[in-house]
C-alpha positions as CSV (number, residue, x, y, z in Angstrom):
1,X,43.9,61.3,114.5
2,X,45.9,61.0,117.5
3,X,45.9,63.2,121.0
4,X,48.3,64.2,123.0
5,X,47.0,64.3,126.9
6,X,48.1,65.4,130.2
7,X,46.8,63.6,133.1
8,X,47.3,65.2,135.9
9,X,46.8,63.4,139.8
10,X,48.8,64.1,143.1
11,X,48.1,59.8,142.8
12,X,49.9,57.4,140.5
13,X,46.9,54.9,141.0
14,X,44.9,57.4,140.2
15,X,46.6,58.1,137.4
16,X,46.7,55.0,136.5
17,X,44.2,54.5,136.2
18,X,42.7,57.4,134.1
19,X,45.1,56.4,132.2
20,X,43.8,53.0,131.7
21,X,40.9,53.6,130.6
22,X,42.1,56.3,128.5
23,X,43.3,53.1,125.5
24,X,40.0,51.2,126.9
25,X,37.7,53.9,125.6
26,X,38.9,53.3,122.2
27,X,40.1,57.1,122.3
28,X,43.1,57.1,119.4
29,X,46.1,58.4,122.4
30,X,49.3,60.0,121.1
31,X,51.4,60.5,124.2
32,X,50.4,60.7,127.8
33,X,51.9,63.3,129.6
34,X,51.8,62.5,133.4
35,X,51.8,65.0,136.5
36,X,51.6,65.1,139.7
37,X,50.5,68.7,141.0
38,X,49.4,71.9,139.4
39,X,53.4,72.9,139.0
40,X,54.5,69.7,136.7
41,X,51.8,70.1,134.9
42,X,52.4,73.8,133.9
43,X,56.6,72.4,133.2
44,X,55.0,69.4,130.6
45,X,52.9,72.8,129.3
46,X,55.5,74.7,128.3
47,X,57.9,71.7,127.1
48,X,54.6,69.5,125.5
49,X,52.4,69.9,122.6
50,X,48.8,68.4,124.4
51,X,45.7,68.7,122.9
52,X,43.2,68.4,126.3
53,X,44.8,68.0,130.1
54,X,42.8,66.4,133.0
55,X,43.2,66.6,136.1
56,X,42.0,66.7,139.4
57,X,41.0,69.1,141.7
58,X,42.9,68.5,144.6
59,X,46.6,68.1,145.0
60,X,49.7,69.6,146.9
61,X,51.8,72.6,145.2
62,X,49.5,73.6,142.9
63,X,45.7,72.0,143.1
64,X,43.9,71.6,140.1
65,X,40.8,75.1,140.6
66,X,45.3,77.2,140.9
67,X,45.9,74.7,138.0
68,X,42.7,76.5,135.6
69,X,43.3,79.9,136.6
70,X,47.2,79.4,136.2
71,X,46.3,78.3,132.0
72,X,43.3,80.9,132.1
73,X,45.8,83.1,132.4
74,X,49.0,82.1,130.1
75,X,48.3,82.7,126.4
76,X,49.8,79.6,125.0
77,X,47.9,76.9,127.4
78,X,44.3,79.6,127.5
79,X,43.1,77.4,124.2
80,X,44.0,74.0,126.0
81,X,41.2,72.4,127.5
82,X,40.9,70.9,131.1
83,X,38.4,68.1,132.2
84,X,38.7,67.7,136.1
85,X,38.0,64.5,137.1
86,X,37.4,64.4,140.9
87,X,36.1,63.6,143.9
88,X,34.2,66.6,144.7
89,X,30.9,67.1,143.6
90,X,30.3,70.2,144.3
91,X,28.1,72.5,142.4
92,X,29.8,75.9,143.5
93,X,33.4,74.1,143.1
94,X,32.6,73.1,139.7
95,X,30.5,76.4,139.2
96,X,34.1,78.3,139.9
97,X,36.4,76.6,137.1
98,X,33.6,76.7,134.6
99,X,34.0,80.6,134.0
100,X,38.0,79.7,134.3
101,X,37.3,77.6,131.1
102,X,37.2,74.5,131.9
103,X,35.2,71.6,129.1
104,X,34.1,69.2,130.9
105,X,34.1,67.6,134.5
106,X,34.0,63.6,135.9
107,X,33.0,62.0,138.7
108,X,35.2,59.5,139.7
109,X,34.4,56.4,139.7
110,X,34.3,57.1,136.0
111,X,33.8,54.2,132.8
112,X,36.2,54.7,129.7
113,X,33.3,55.5,127.2
114,X,32.8,58.7,129.9
115,X,35.9,60.1,128.9
116,X,35.5,58.6,125.3
117,X,33.1,60.4,125.0
118,X,34.0,63.7,126.6
119,X,37.8,63.6,124.7
120,X,35.9,63.4,121.4
121,X,33.2,65.7,122.6
122,X,35.5,68.7,123.5
123,X,38.7,67.8,120.3
124,X,36.1,66.4,117.9
125,X,34.2,69.4,118.0
126,X,33.4,72.0,114.6
């Protein structure tokens, strides 16, 4: 089964690294959408079927924390799992995001296998 994935990061280089890592990981990706901030991510989510969102925290216009909060308040978006990919290692911030429903957290740098394990662990779970 292929998965549609939304990658959200203000750096096009990091978005490309995440996309390449998804491809290298063996995850059967359908469409890989991109957004450079939370506003753009919400627009993509309104227009496309997405199985999982992989988002940075620190972005302009709308950061990852606000994106997760807004998704959790939306009837149609709250079921879409979110994985945060960030250099930030603050346990307080991670706990705050978990309260809003994130399903996983990866710290940069990461290995493609970590993405594969997270995606399969979240989307293939019974």
